[in-house]
C-alpha beads as a LAMMPS data file, in Angstrom:
LAMMPS data file: protein, C-alpha beads

176 atoms
175 bonds

1 atom types
1 bond types

-500.0 500.0 xlo xhi
-500.0 500.0 ylo yhi
-500.0 500.0 zlo zhi

Masses

1 110.0

Atoms # bond

1 1 1 -310.854 434.517 95.986
2 1 1 -312.634 431.868 93.985
3 1 1 -310.606 428.659 94.226
4 1 1 -311.865 426.536 91.350
5 1 1 -313.499 428.840 88.813
6 1 1 -314.548 426.043 86.465
7 1 1 -316.323 424.191 89.299
8 1 1 -318.048 427.432 90.353
9 1 1 -319.113 428.050 86.739
10 1 1 -320.648 424.551 86.614
11 1 1 -322.611 425.263 89.806
12 1 1 -323.833 428.550 88.305
13 1 1 -324.885 426.667 85.170
14 1 1 -326.949 424.201 87.229
15 1 1 -328.572 427.015 89.237
16 1 1 -329.443 429.006 86.125
17 1 1 -330.966 425.966 84.428
18 1 1 -333.231 425.496 87.456
19 1 1 -334.178 429.183 87.706
20 1 1 -334.866 429.565 83.985
21 1 1 -336.788 426.286 83.686
22 1 1 -338.956 426.725 86.785
23 1 1 -339.445 430.421 86.123
24 1 1 -340.502 429.629 82.536
25 1 1 -338.180 432.369 81.308
26 1 1 -337.284 432.576 77.640
27 1 1 -333.612 433.223 78.289
28 1 1 -330.273 431.834 77.248
29 1 1 -326.991 432.504 78.963
30 1 1 -323.265 432.313 78.432
31 1 1 -320.819 431.787 81.293
32 1 1 -317.261 433.001 80.673
33 1 1 -314.400 432.193 83.028
34 1 1 -311.684 434.889 83.054
35 1 1 -313.490 437.242 80.646
36 1 1 -311.521 439.946 78.811
37 1 1 -311.361 443.421 80.378
38 1 1 -314.390 445.544 79.444
39 1 1 -313.354 448.715 77.572
40 1 1 -313.932 451.929 79.542
41 1 1 -315.075 450.106 82.677
42 1 1 -314.595 451.500 86.158
43 1 1 -314.253 448.215 88.018
44 1 1 -311.097 447.985 90.104
45 1 1 -311.107 444.214 89.762
46 1 1 -312.148 442.294 86.683
47 1 1 -314.687 439.554 87.502
48 1 1 -313.421 435.982 87.427
49 1 1 -316.733 434.782 85.976
50 1 1 -319.108 436.710 83.719
51 1 1 -322.661 435.481 83.132
52 1 1 -324.433 437.116 80.179
53 1 1 -328.189 436.633 79.821
54 1 1 -330.157 437.194 76.620
55 1 1 -333.303 436.200 74.792
56 1 1 -336.967 437.197 74.421
57 1 1 -337.343 437.865 78.165
58 1 1 -334.317 440.195 78.350
59 1 1 -336.546 443.238 78.755
60 1 1 -338.167 441.562 81.778
61 1 1 -334.727 441.000 83.304
62 1 1 -333.895 444.717 82.869
63 1 1 -337.188 446.204 84.103
64 1 1 -337.188 448.381 87.226
65 1 1 -333.476 449.112 87.102
66 1 1 -332.503 445.504 86.336
67 1 1 -334.128 444.272 89.527
68 1 1 -334.494 440.695 88.231
69 1 1 -330.867 440.649 87.049
70 1 1 -329.713 441.703 90.527
71 1 1 -332.057 439.156 92.123
72 1 1 -330.664 436.284 90.051
73 1 1 -327.163 437.429 90.932
74 1 1 -328.070 437.498 94.642
75 1 1 -329.598 434.009 94.490
76 1 1 -326.403 432.689 92.906
77 1 1 -324.167 434.447 95.465
78 1 1 -326.224 433.104 98.364
79 1 1 -326.499 429.590 96.906
80 1 1 -322.733 429.441 96.434
81 1 1 -322.262 430.853 99.946
82 1 1 -319.830 433.466 98.692
83 1 1 -318.218 435.840 101.124
84 1 1 -319.091 439.513 100.476
85 1 1 -315.521 440.057 99.236
86 1 1 -316.115 437.506 96.473
87 1 1 -319.406 438.976 95.212
88 1 1 -317.564 441.124 92.664
89 1 1 -315.774 438.033 91.333
90 1 1 -318.995 436.876 89.627
91 1 1 -320.792 439.428 87.467
92 1 1 -324.131 439.124 85.668
93 1 1 -325.131 441.158 82.637
94 1 1 -327.946 441.381 80.113
95 1 1 -327.770 443.268 76.791
96 1 1 -324.814 445.363 77.965
97 1 1 -326.690 446.806 80.963
98 1 1 -323.671 446.780 83.313
99 1 1 -321.413 448.677 80.897
100 1 1 -324.154 451.227 80.163
101 1 1 -324.826 451.680 83.885
102 1 1 -321.107 452.117 84.562
103 1 1 -320.923 454.838 81.911
104 1 1 -324.033 456.497 83.375
105 1 1 -322.462 456.496 86.844
106 1 1 -319.172 457.807 85.447
107 1 1 -321.024 460.721 83.824
108 1 1 -323.033 461.354 87.010
109 1 1 -319.765 461.441 88.985
110 1 1 -318.322 464.024 86.570
111 1 1 -321.433 466.210 86.863
112 1 1 -321.367 465.902 90.670
113 1 1 -317.659 466.828 90.744
114 1 1 -318.269 469.936 88.643
115 1 1 -321.187 470.974 90.846
116 1 1 -319.278 470.503 94.125
117 1 1 -316.200 472.304 92.784
118 1 1 -318.347 475.190 91.560
119 1 1 -320.566 475.593 94.641
120 1 1 -318.516 474.119 97.484
121 1 1 -321.670 472.331 98.643
122 1 1 -321.679 468.530 99.108
123 1 1 -323.618 466.491 96.549
124 1 1 -325.765 463.497 97.555
125 1 1 -326.460 460.721 95.072
126 1 1 -329.652 458.709 95.427
127 1 1 -329.641 455.263 97.043
128 1 1 -327.446 452.750 95.212
129 1 1 -326.353 449.143 95.391
130 1 1 -322.984 448.430 96.995
131 1 1 -321.464 447.802 93.556
132 1 1 -322.738 451.148 92.233
133 1 1 -321.485 452.989 95.333
134 1 1 -318.110 451.345 94.812
135 1 1 -318.011 452.606 91.220
136 1 1 -318.716 456.165 92.379
137 1 1 -315.950 455.933 94.995
138 1 1 -313.575 454.608 92.304
139 1 1 -314.490 457.463 89.976
140 1 1 -313.203 459.890 92.636
141 1 1 -310.134 457.849 93.560
142 1 1 -307.098 460.045 93.307
143 1 1 -309.137 463.268 93.064
144 1 1 -307.101 465.911 94.860
145 1 1 -309.887 468.276 95.959
146 1 1 -312.915 465.996 96.499
147 1 1 -313.684 463.043 98.766
148 1 1 -316.591 460.608 98.896
149 1 1 -318.338 458.912 101.757
150 1 1 -321.145 456.349 101.917
151 1 1 -323.961 457.250 104.270
152 1 1 -327.314 455.814 105.277
153 1 1 -328.217 452.217 106.039
154 1 1 -329.328 449.130 104.162
155 1 1 -331.146 449.747 100.883
156 1 1 -330.989 453.501 101.541
157 1 1 -327.183 453.788 101.463
158 1 1 -325.925 456.531 99.190
159 1 1 -322.723 458.391 98.343
160 1 1 -321.962 462.006 99.247
161 1 1 -319.236 463.978 97.462
162 1 1 -317.539 466.581 99.671
163 1 1 -314.903 469.239 99.038
164 1 1 -311.759 467.814 100.656
165 1 1 -311.604 470.412 103.453
166 1 1 -315.390 470.689 103.963
167 1 1 -316.522 471.543 107.491
168 1 1 -320.299 471.593 107.960
169 1 1 -321.717 474.555 109.877
170 1 1 -324.264 472.247 111.513
171 1 1 -324.743 468.474 111.645
172 1 1 -326.186 467.147 108.387
173 1 1 -329.899 466.451 108.338
174 1 1 -330.801 462.795 108.315
175 1 1 -332.138 461.659 104.992
176 1 1 -335.356 459.636 105.033

Bonds

1 1 1 2
2 1 2 3
3 1 3 4
4 1 4 5
5 1 5 6
6 1 6 7
7 1 7 8
8 1 8 9
9 1 9 10
10 1 10 11
11 1 11 12
12 1 12 13
13 1 13 14
14 1 14 15
15 1 15 16
16 1 16 17
17 1 17 18
18 1 18 19
19 1 19 20
20 1 20 21
21 1 21 22
22 1 22 23
23 1 23 24
24 1 24 25
25 1 25 26
26 1 26 27
27 1 27 28
28 1 28 29
29 1 29 30
30 1 30 31
31 1 31 32
32 1 32 33
33 1 33 34
34 1 34 35
35 1 35 36
36 1 36 37
37 1 37 38
38 1 38 39
39 1 39 40
40 1 40 41
41 1 41 42
42 1 42 43
43 1 43 44
44 1 44 45
45 1 45 46
46 1 46 47
47 1 47 48
48 1 48 49
49 1 49 50
50 1 50 51
51 1 51 52
52 1 52 53
53 1 53 54
54 1 54 55
55 1 55 56
56 1 56 57
57 1 57 58
58 1 58 59
59 1 59 60
60 1 60 61
61 1 61 62
62 1 62 63
63 1 63 64
64 1 64 65
65 1 65 66
66 1 66 67
67 1 67 68
68 1 68 69
69 1 69 70
70 1 70 71
71 1 71 72
72 1 72 73
73 1 73 74
74 1 74 75
75 1 75 76
76 1 76 77
77 1 77 78
78 1 78 79
79 1 79 80
80 1 80 81
81 1 81 82
82 1 82 83
83 1 83 84
84 1 84 85
85 1 85 86
86 1 86 87
87 1 87 88
88 1 88 89
89 1 89 90
90 1 90 91
91 1 91 92
92 1 92 93
93 1 93 94
94 1 94 95
95 1 95 96
96 1 96 97
97 1 97 98
98 1 98 99
99 1 99 100
100 1 100 101
101 1 101 102
102 1 102 103
103 1 103 104
104 1 104 105
105 1 105 106
106 1 106 107
107 1 107 108
108 1 108 109
109 1 109 110
110 1 110 111
111 1 111 112
112 1 112 113
113 1 113 114
114 1 114 115
115 1 115 116
116 1 116 117
117 1 117 118
118 1 118 119
119 1 119 120
120 1 120 121
121 1 121 122
122 1 122 123
123 1 123 124
124 1 124 125
125 1 125 126
126 1 126 127
127 1 127 128
128 1 128 129
129 1 129 130
130 1 130 131
131 1 131 132
132 1 132 133
133 1 133 134
134 1 134 135
135 1 135 136
136 1 136 137
137 1 137 138
138 1 138 139
139 1 139 140
140 1 140 141
141 1 141 142
142 1 142 143
143 1 143 144
144 1 144 145
145 1 145 146
146 1 146 147
147 1 147 148
148 1 148 149
149 1 149 150
150 1 150 151
151 1 151 152
152 1 152 153
153 1 153 154
154 1 154 155
155 1 155 156
156 1 156 157
157 1 157 158
158 1 158 159
159 1 159 160
160 1 160 161
161 1 161 162
162 1 162 163
163 1 163 164
164 1 164 165
165 1 165 166
166 1 166 167
167 1 167 168
168 1 168 169
169 1 169 170
170 1 170 171
171 1 171 172
172 1 172 173
173 1 173 174
174 1 174 175
175 1 175 176
């Protein structure tokens, strides 16, 4: 748990000033401590600190599946030496990307659930970040007839949705 949120927010502010200045990015940001709950979100825990980026370079931040947004977030997490449990306490967003991605994952989870219930065959999502995998697992929390499991390693980890009583006839093929 983040001890002094205001002090952490000040450190984030200093890091972002350095990154934006030295990267020559045309970005502004707003840091909110204890932000209000996002409507329709899937997050189990609300972040303690929300950093919202915007400006002329927003499209650059969101290119390639928001790779730069995730990179900035990782730099901040590593610079602050956060434990993995605290990574979800600080969230970065740009032009509503996180909320849109959460809705996209929620819809994908519904489609996967329908497919598995209809066919009885497990459904594999593509590789995802740990936060996205967590959202998929949360979408199935409390589902009586389906279970989820993360498989794979590193950047290739993905979620599989199984019927609750699924017993494979042979060991699953390794995904490459």
